[in-house]
C-alpha positions as CSV (number, residue, x, y, z in Angstrom):
1,M,-2.1,-24.5,-10.1
2,V,-2.5,-21.1,-8.6
3,I,-5.4,-19.2,-10.2
4,V,-3.9,-15.7,-10.2
5,S,-1.1,-14.2,-12.2
6,K,2.5,-14.6,-11.1
7,W,2.6,-10.8,-10.7
8,A,-0.2,-11.0,-8.1
9,I,2.0,-13.5,-6.1
10,Y,5.1,-11.3,-6.5
11,T,3.1,-8.4,-5.3
12,L,2.1,-10.3,-2.2
13,Y,5.8,-10.9,-1.4
14,L,6.5,-7.2,-1.9
15,V,3.6,-6.3,0.4
16,V,5.0,-8.5,3.2
17,F,8.6,-7.2,2.6
18,V,7.5,-3.6,2.8
19,D,5.4,-4.3,5.9
20,L,8.4,-5.6,7.9
21,F,10.8,-3.1,6.3
22,Q,8.6,-0.3,7.6
23,L,8.6,-1.9,11.0
24,T,12.4,-2.0,11.4
25,F,14.0,0.6,9.1
26,V,13.8,3.3,11.8
27,F,15.7,1.4,14.5
28,P,19.2,2.7,13.6
29,F,18.2,6.4,14.0
30,I,15.5,6.3,16.7
31,P,18.0,7.6,19.2
32,T,18.7,10.6,16.9
33,I,15.0,11.3,16.5
34,V,14.4,11.2,20.3
35,T,17.5,13.1,21.3
36,A,16.3,16.1,19.3
37,F,13.3,16.4,21.6
38,Y,15.3,16.9,24.8
39,D,17.8,19.3,26.2
40,K,21.0,17.3,26.5
41,S,22.4,19.6,29.1
42,D,19.6,18.4,31.5
43,P,21.1,15.8,33.9
44,G,18.0,13.7,33.9
45,A,17.7,13.7,30.1
46,K,19.6,10.5,29.6
47,K,17.1,8.4,31.4
48,E,14.2,10.0,29.6
49,I,15.9,9.6,26.3
50,A,16.5,5.9,27.0
51,A,12.8,5.4,28.0
52,S,11.6,7.2,24.9
53,V,13.8,5.2,22.6
54,A,12.3,2.0,24.1
55,L,8.8,3.4,23.7
56,L,9.2,4.3,20.0
57,S,10.9,1.0,19.3
58,S,7.9,-1.0,20.6
59,L,5.0,1.2,19.6
60,A,4.8,-0.1,16.0
61,A,4.7,-3.7,17.3
62,I,2.0,-2.8,19.8
63,G,0.0,-1.0,17.1
64,E,0.3,-4.1,14.8
65,M,-0.8,-6.3,17.7
66,L,-4.0,-4.2,18.0
67,G,-4.6,-3.5,14.3
68,S,-4.1,-7.0,12.8
69,P,-7.4,-8.5,14.0
70,I,-9.2,-5.4,12.8
71,L,-7.6,-5.6,9.3
72,G,-8.3,-9.4,9.2
73,W,-12.0,-8.8,10.1
74,L,-12.3,-6.1,7.5
75,S,-10.8,-8.3,4.8
76,D,-13.6,-10.8,5.5
77,K,-16.2,-8.1,5.2
78,I,-15.1,-5.7,2.4
79,G,-12.4,-7.8,0.7
80,R,-8.7,-8.4,0.6
81,R,-7.8,-5.8,-2.0
82,P,-9.2,-2.6,-0.4
83,V,-7.7,-3.5,3.0
84,L,-4.3,-4.0,1.4
85,L,-4.6,-0.6,-0.4
86,I,-5.7,1.2,2.8
87,S,-2.9,-0.3,4.8
88,T,-0.3,0.7,2.3
89,V,-1.6,4.3,2.4
90,G,-1.3,4.2,6.2
91,S,2.3,2.9,6.0
92,A,3.3,5.7,3.5
93,G,1.6,8.4,5.6
94,S,3.2,7.2,8.9
95,A,6.7,7.3,7.4
96,A,6.1,10.8,6.0
97,L,4.7,11.9,9.4
98,L,7.8,10.6,11.2
99,A,10.0,12.5,8.8
100,Y,8.6,15.8,10.0
101,S,7.8,15.0,13.6
102,S,8.8,17.9,15.8
103,T,7.6,16.4,19.1
104,L,7.7,13.1,20.8
105,P,3.9,12.6,20.8
106,L,3.9,13.2,17.0
107,A,6.6,10.7,16.5
108,A,4.8,8.2,18.7
109,A,1.6,8.8,16.7
110,A,3.5,8.0,13.5
111,R,4.8,4.7,14.9
112,I,1.4,3.7,16.1
113,V,-0.2,4.4,12.7
114,N,2.6,2.4,11.1
115,G,1.7,-0.5,13.4
116,L,-2.0,-0.3,12.9
117,S,-1.7,-0.3,9.1
118,G,1.1,-2.9,9.1
119,G,-0.7,-6.2,9.6
120,T,-0.6,-7.0,5.9
121,A,1.2,-10.3,6.4
122,G,-2.0,-11.8,7.7
123,I,-3.9,-10.5,4.7
124,A,-1.3,-11.9,2.3
125,N,-1.6,-15.3,3.9
126,T,-5.4,-15.1,3.6
127,Y,-5.0,-14.2,-0.1
128,L,-2.8,-17.3,-0.7
129,V,-5.4,-19.4,1.0
130,D,-8.0,-18.0,-1.4
131,V,-6.0,-18.9,-4.6
132,T,-4.2,-22.2,-3.7
133,T,-5.1,-25.7,-2.9
134,F,-4.0,-27.2,0.4
135,E,-1.4,-29.3,-1.3
136,E,0.4,-26.4,-3.0
137,R,-0.1,-23.9,-0.2
138,P,2.9,-24.8,2.0
139,G,5.4,-23.8,-0.7
140,Y,3.8,-20.4,-1.2
141,I,3.4,-19.7,2.5
142,S,7.1,-20.7,3.0
143,N,8.1,-18.2,0.4
144,L,6.1,-15.6,2.2
145,T,8.0,-16.2,5.4
146,A,11.2,-15.7,3.5
147,F,10.2,-12.2,2.6
148,V,9.2,-11.6,6.2
149,G,12.8,-12.4,7.1
150,I,14.2,-10.3,4.3
151,G,12.2,-7.3,5.3
152,L,13.2,-7.7,9.0
153,A,16.9,-8.0,8.0
154,A,16.9,-5.3,5.3
155,G,15.0,-2.7,7.3
156,P,17.8,-1.7,9.7
157,I,20.6,-2.0,7.1
158,V,18.9,0.1,4.4
159,G,17.5,2.5,7.0
160,G,20.9,3.1,8.5
161,W,22.4,3.6,5.1
162,L,19.7,6.1,4.1
163,F,20.1,8.0,7.4
164,A,23.9,8.3,6.8
165,L,23.2,9.5,3.3
166,G,20.7,12.2,4.1
167,G,19.4,12.2,7.6
168,V,16.1,11.3,9.1
169,E,14.0,13.0,6.4
170,V,15.7,11.2,3.5
171,A,15.3,7.8,5.3
172,C,11.7,8.3,6.2
173,L,10.6,9.7,2.9
174,S,12.4,6.9,1.0
175,A,10.4,4.4,3.1
176,A,7.2,6.3,2.2
177,G,8.2,6.1,-1.4
178,V,8.6,2.3,-1.2
179,S,5.1,2.1,0.2
180,V,3.8,4.2,-2.7
181,V,5.4,1.8,-5.2
182,N,3.7,-1.0,-3.2
183,F,0.4,0.7,-3.6
184,V,0.8,0.9,-7.4
185,F,1.6,-2.8,-7.6
186,I,-1.4,-3.7,-5.5
187,F,-3.7,-1.5,-7.6
188,L,-2.4,-3.1,-10.8
189,F,-2.0,-6.7,-10.0
190,I,-4.1,-7.7,-7.0
191,K,-7.6,-8.8,-7.8
192,E,-10.3,-9.4,-5.2
193,T,-10.5,-13.0,-4.0
194,N,-12.9,-12.9,-1.1
195,P,-15.6,-15.4,-2.1
196,S,-18.6,-13.5,-0.8
197,V,-17.3,-10.2,-2.2
198,V,-16.6,-11.7,-5.6
199,A,-20.1,-13.2,-5.7
200,A,-21.8,-10.0,-4.6
201,N,-19.9,-8.0,-7.3
202,A,-21.0,-10.5,-9.9
203,A,-24.6,-10.2,-8.9
204,A,-24.4,-6.4,-9.0
205,E,-22.8,-6.4,-12.4
206,A,-25.4,-8.9,-13.8
207,E,-28.2,-6.6,-12.6
208,A,-26.5,-3.5,-14.1
209,A,-26.0,-5.3,-17.4
210,A,-29.6,-6.5,-17.6
211,A,-30.8,-3.0,-16.8
212,A,-28.6,-1.5,-19.5
213,E,-30.1,-3.9,-22.1
214,G,-33.6,-3.0,-21.0
215,G,-34.4,-6.5,-19.9
216,E,-34.8,-8.1,-16.5
217,A,-32.2,-10.2,-14.9
218,T,-33.1,-13.6,-13.6
219,P,-33.5,-13.9,-9.9
220,A,-30.5,-16.2,-9.8
221,A,-28.4,-13.7,-11.5
222,T,-29.2,-10.7,-9.4
223,Q,-29.7,-12.2,-6.0
224,A,-26.8,-11.2,-3.8
225,P,-25.2,-14.1,-1.9
226,A,-26.4,-14.7,1.6
227,A,-23.9,-13.5,4.2
228,P,-22.1,-16.5,5.8
229,A,-23.6,-17.5,9.1
230,R,-21.7,-16.1,12.1
231,T,-19.5,-18.9,13.3
232,K,-16.8,-19.2,15.9
233,L,-13.2,-20.2,15.4
234,P,-12.6,-23.8,16.4
235,L,-10.9,-24.5,19.7
236,K,-7.9,-26.0,18.0
237,I,-7.2,-22.7,16.2
238,W,-7.0,-20.9,19.6
239,V,-4.6,-23.6,20.6
240,L,-2.5,-22.7,17.5
241,F,-2.6,-19.1,18.5
242,M,-1.2,-19.9,21.9
243,A,1.5,-22.2,20.3
244,S,2.4,-19.2,18.1
245,F,2.6,-17.0,21.2
246,F,5.3,-19.3,22.7
247,Q,7.1,-19.9,19.3
248,S,7.3,-16.3,18.0
249,P,9.6,-14.7,20.6
250,I,12.5,-16.9,19.9
251,F,14.2,-14.4,17.6
252,V,13.5,-11.3,19.6
253,V,14.6,-13.0,22.9
254,F,17.8,-14.2,21.2
255,D,18.4,-10.6,19.9
256,T,17.9,-9.2,23.4
257,F,20.1,-11.4,25.5
258,S,22.7,-13.1,23.2
259,N,25.1,-10.2,22.9
260,L,25.3,-9.8,26.7
261,Y,25.5,-13.5,27.2
262,V,28.4,-14.3,24.8
263,T,30.3,-11.2,25.9
264,E,30.3,-12.4,29.5
265,R,30.6,-16.2,28.9
266,F,33.3,-16.4,26.3
267,Y,35.2,-13.0,26.3
268,D,35.3,-11.9,30.0
269,G,33.3,-8.7,29.2
270,D,35.2,-7.8,26.0
271,E,32.3,-6.0,24.2
272,A,34.0,-5.8,20.9
273,K,34.6,-9.5,20.6
274,G,31.1,-10.3,22.0
275,T,29.5,-7.9,19.4
276,A,31.5,-9.5,16.6
277,L,30.3,-13.0,17.5
278,F,26.7,-11.8,17.9
279,S,26.9,-10.2,14.5
280,H,28.1,-13.4,12.9
281,C,25.2,-15.3,14.6
282,M,22.7,-12.7,13.2
283,A,24.2,-13.1,9.7
284,I,23.7,-16.8,10.0
285,I,20.1,-16.4,11.0
286,G,19.6,-14.0,8.1
287,V,21.0,-16.6,5.6
288,C,18.6,-19.2,7.0
289,L,15.7,-16.9,6.8
290,F,16.4,-16.4,3.1
291,F,17.6,-19.7,1.8
292,V,15.6,-22.3,3.7
293,P,12.1,-21.1,2.8
294,L,13.0,-20.3,-0.8
295,F,15.3,-23.3,-1.8
296,I,15.1,-26.0,0.9
297,Y,11.6,-26.2,2.3
298,K,9.7,-27.4,-0.7
299,P,12.0,-30.4,-1.6
300,F,12.3,-31.2,2.1
301,L,8.5,-31.2,2.5
302,R,8.1,-33.5,-0.6
303,R,10.6,-35.8,0.8
304,V,9.4,-36.2,4.4
305,G,5.8,-35.0,4.5
306,F,4.0,-32.3,6.5
307,N,3.8,-34.1,9.9
308,A,7.4,-35.2,9.8
309,S,8.5,-31.7,9.0
310,I,7.0,-30.5,12.3
311,I,8.9,-33.2,14.2
312,I,12.2,-32.6,12.4
313,G,12.0,-28.8,12.5
314,S,11.1,-28.7,16.2
315,A,13.9,-31.2,17.1
316,F,16.5,-28.9,15.4
317,V,15.3,-25.9,17.4
318,I,15.2,-27.9,20.7
319,V,18.8,-29.2,20.2
320,G,20.2,-25.9,19.0
321,M,18.8,-24.0,21.9
322,L,20.1,-26.5,24.4
323,I,23.6,-26.3,22.9
324,N,23.4,-22.5,23.1
325,G,23.0,-22.8,26.8
326,F,25.6,-25.6,27.3
327,A,28.2,-24.2,24.9
328,T,31.7,-23.7,26.4
329,K,33.3,-22.3,23.3
330,D,32.2,-19.5,21.0
331,W,32.3,-21.7,17.9
332,M,29.9,-24.1,19.6
333,F,27.5,-21.3,20.3
334,M,27.6,-20.2,16.6
335,A,27.1,-23.8,15.4
336,A,24.1,-24.2,17.7
337,T,22.6,-21.0,16.2
338,V,22.9,-22.5,12.8
339,V,21.1,-25.6,14.0
340,W,18.1,-23.9,15.6
341,A,17.8,-21.2,12.9
342,F,17.6,-23.9,10.2
343,G,15.0,-25.9,12.2
344,F,12.9,-22.8,12.9
345,Q,12.5,-22.2,9.2
346,L,11.6,-25.8,8.6
347,S,8.7,-25.5,11.1
348,G,7.9,-21.8,10.5
349,P,5.0,-22.2,8.0
350,V,3.3,-24.9,10.0
351,V,0.9,-22.7,12.0
352,P,-0.5,-20.6,9.1
353,I,-0.9,-23.8,7.0
354,L,-2.9,-25.4,9.8
355,I,-5.0,-22.3,10.3
356,S,-5.8,-22.3,6.6
357,K,-7.0,-25.8,6.9
358,M,-9.3,-25.4,9.9
359,A,-10.6,-21.8,9.8
360,P,-14.3,-21.3,8.8
361,P,-14.6,-20.0,5.2
362,G,-16.0,-16.6,6.3
363,M,-13.4,-16.0,9.0
364,I,-10.1,-16.7,7.2
365,G,-9.0,-13.1,7.4
366,S,-10.0,-12.8,11.1
367,A,-8.1,-16.0,11.9
368,F,-4.9,-14.7,10.3
369,G,-5.3,-11.3,11.9
370,L,-5.5,-12.9,15.3
371,F,-2.5,-15.1,14.5
372,T,-0.4,-12.0,13.6
373,S,-1.6,-10.3,16.8
374,F,-0.6,-13.1,19.1
375,G,2.8,-13.2,17.4
376,N,3.3,-9.5,18.0
377,A,2.1,-9.7,21.6
378,S,4.7,-12.4,22.3
379,R,7.5,-10.3,20.7
380,V,6.5,-7.3,22.9
381,I,6.2,-9.3,26.1
382,G,8.9,-11.8,25.6
383,P,12.1,-9.8,26.4
384,A,10.5,-8.3,29.6
385,A,9.2,-11.6,30.7
386,M,12.6,-13.3,30.2
387,T,14.7,-10.7,32.0
388,P,14.2,-12.0,35.6
389,L,15.0,-15.5,34.3
390,Y,18.2,-14.2,32.6
391,N,19.3,-12.4,35.8
392,W,18.7,-15.5,37.8
393,F,20.8,-17.8,35.6
394,H,21.9,-16.7,32.2
395,P,21.8,-20.0,30.3
396,S,18.3,-20.6,31.6
397,V,16.8,-18.4,28.9
398,F,18.0,-20.9,26.2
399,Y,16.8,-23.8,28.3
400,F,13.4,-22.2,28.6
401,L,13.1,-21.6,24.9
402,S,14.1,-25.2,24.2
403,V,11.5,-26.6,26.6
404,S,8.9,-24.2,25.2
405,M,9.6,-25.3,21.6
406,A,9.3,-29.0,22.7
407,I,5.8,-28.2,24.0
408,V,4.9,-26.2,20.9
409,G,6.1,-28.9,18.5
410,T,4.1,-31.5,20.4
411,I,1.0,-29.3,20.1
412,L,1.5,-28.6,16.4
413,F,1.9,-32.3,15.6
414,W,-1.2,-33.2,17.6
415,V,-3.3,-30.6,15.9
416,S,-2.0,-31.6,12.5
417,V,-2.8,-35.3,13.0
418,T,-6.2,-34.7,14.5
419,A,-7.4,-31.8,12.3
420,P,-10.4,-32.8,10.2
421,D,-10.1,-32.5,6.5
422,S,-12.5,-29.7,5.8
423,P,-14.3,-29.9,2.4
424,A,-13.5,-26.3,2.0
425,Q,-9.8,-26.6,2.2
426,A,-9.1,-26.8,-1.6
427,P,-10.2,-24.2,-4.1
428,A,-13.1,-25.0,-6.3
429,R,-11.5,-25.4,-9.7
430,E,-14.7,-25.6,-11.6
431,I,-17.5,-23.1,-11.4
432,S,-20.9,-24.4,-12.4
433,A,-23.2,-22.2,-14.3
434,V,-26.8,-23.1,-14.0
435,S,-29.7,-20.6,-14.2
436,E,-33.2,-21.0,-13.2
437,G,-35.3,-22.9,-15.7
438,S,-32.5,-23.4,-18.3
439,P,-29.6,-25.9,-18.0
440,C,-27.7,-24.1,-20.7
441,S,-27.8,-20.4,-20.0
442,P,-25.1,-18.5,-18.2
443,A,-25.9,-17.9,-14.6
444,S,-24.8,-15.9,-11.7
445,V,-22.4,-17.5,-9.3
446,S,-23.6,-17.9,-5.7
447,S,-21.4,-18.1,-2.8
448,A,-22.1,-21.8,-2.5
449,T,-21.0,-22.3,-6.2
450,V,-17.8,-20.3,-5.7
451,G,-16.8,-22.4,-2.7
452,S,-14.8,-21.2,0.2
453,R,-11.2,-21.3,-1.2
454,G,-9.4,-20.5,-4.3
455,A,-11.1,-20.1,-7.7
456,N,-13.3,-17.3,-6.7
457,F,-13.0,-15.4,-9.9
458,A,-16.2,-16.8,-11.4
459,R,-18.3,-14.1,-12.9
460,S,-21.1,-14.4,-15.3
461,Y,-23.3,-11.7,-16.8
462,S,-26.8,-12.7,-17.7
463,G,-27.9,-11.4,-21.0
464,T,-24.5,-10.0,-22.0
465,A,-21.8,-11.2,-24.4
466,S,-19.2,-11.8,-21.7
467,S,-18.7,-14.6,-19.4
468,M,-15.8,-15.8,-17.3
469,V,-15.2,-18.9,-15.2
470,A,-12.3,-20.2,-13.2
471,Y,-10.1,-21.1,-16.1
472,G,-11.5,-18.7,-18.8
473,G,-14.8,-18.7,-20.5
474,M,-15.8,-18.8,-24.2
475,P,-17.8,-15.6,-24.6
476,S,-17.9,-15.6,-28.4
477,Q,-19.0,-19.3,-28.6
478,L,-21.8,-18.6,-26.1
479,D,-23.3,-15.8,-28.1
480,G,-25.2,-18.0,-30.4
481,I,-26.6,-20.1,-27.6
482,K,-27.7,-16.9,-25.8
483,A,-29.5,-15.6,-28.9
484,L,-31.4,-18.8,-29.3
485,L,-32.3,-18.8,-25.6
486,R,-33.7,-15.3,-25.8
487,Q,-35.8,-16.2,-28.9
488,N,-37.0,-19.5,-27.4
489,T,-35.9,-21.1,-30.7
490,V,-33.6,-23.7,-29.3
491,P,-33.8,-26.7,-31.7
492,R,-35.4,-29.7,-30.2
493,L,-32.9,-32.5,-29.7
494,E,-34.1,-35.9,-30.8
495,R,-32.5,-39.3,-30.4
496,S,-30.9,-40.4,-33.6
497,T,-31.7,-43.8,-35.0
498,T,-29.6,-46.0,-37.3
499,A,-30.5,-49.1,-39.1
500,P,-29.1,-52.2,-37.6
501,I,-26.0,-53.7,-39.1
502,E,-26.6,-57.0,-40.7
503,P,-24.1,-59.6,-39.5
504,G,-21.6,-60.6,-42.1
505,P,-18.4,-62.4,-42.5
506,L,-15.5,-61.2,-40.5
507,L,-12.9,-59.2,-42.3
508,S,-9.6,-60.8,-42.7
509,V,-6.6,-58.7,-41.9
510,Q,-3.4,-59.8,-43.5
511,R,0.1,-58.4,-43.1
512,S,1.2,-56.5,-46.1
513,Q,4.4,-57.4,-47.6
514,T,6.8,-55.0,-49.2
515,H,9.2,-56.2,-51.8
516,G,12.3,-54.1,-52.1
């Protein structure tokens, strides 16, 4: 059972949705923004406009690639909640800045800030690791990936509609407003879950409470938890990062080349028909992005198991991509797209789930930040790297993606089978409370007591009338015990004695009879 409120989980989904929405909502009107910076009567302006559009389209992804590891590291140091709040402020500010950008450098700065503050998907994954057990985690991470897809799909649609409604300013300021709403939800419903930060806060509050009452807090209550020893990420996690690097560009490479490919292969250059088929394929992908994580993945996982889900999901992607390349009819191409999009969502949550299993307790945020960074790097590099291959032989792009996914699936299965079961992979559901010299008194919670996952909301206040543990404390019931402990008048417990029972005749039990 998740140890935070349902509103906290819904807020995480909103955070991820807004992150991806902010990344893509500007795509429909980037050419309009850029065109305003140039003199269209200049013969060379067209090439410069095209280059600037490509630059603005990619800057946010580049910024997120650079910023995600920093945000992840900060979440390990200062906590998940403040990083989410700061990132949301950055997203709102970048959208407002873009609305009033009068020069290309200012617009570029707005997109970079948006990317630097947009790595919240990694923090959301880290938060879920903090508050779930390993067994229940796949379902929640799968739901998170659904909102990633919804944000990516809704961004251009809503952005284009807002632009048509009121121009660039209305679209950008509306996006900023969504980020403000996001900030309010984070402020109200997201509580801190970083184990070391929670323990440090508990120690500080215990010391302050003791000082307010004029007493002295016990050393166990006031001692701040020792900072986790500096560790390195296991080699297998770096292998997962590289697997993600080759898995992530599938969608963006498909977006880049499929329209051109189907137009030439099936319609002899008829762009209208090619665009229509491409739109249908994108709609299919959008449906899979939404329905598979939310409604299919959980029962599928219960039915086949985690390792089998890797094999089946990867197989669907491999077969679908191969058929994309071999297809001789447009309907075959569309059917193949259904196959690989479905399979991709079945295997999509695998990498973050494995990272959550193997990452050291003090580096969960850093690990997810690097995971996000590798994914963004591949999405930036992928289309450019695949262009020579496409120009050499058009279907080879799909064959390459198929072979790449076969290698990735093999790596993911190997890592899953050989990954050690870390004792820190499940949240500590019970928080012990033991103070120095007294087995009954409330105690502060050290980082070792809290554990490295999950139930990190253990707080106790030495000498006060409030106490909370993972599943709720009993403050009023503890008051009497605390008073006795302060007065050193705890009654001495003695073993009770009873007189031995003399053996006697056995009782006879007879069935009662009822006469009607």
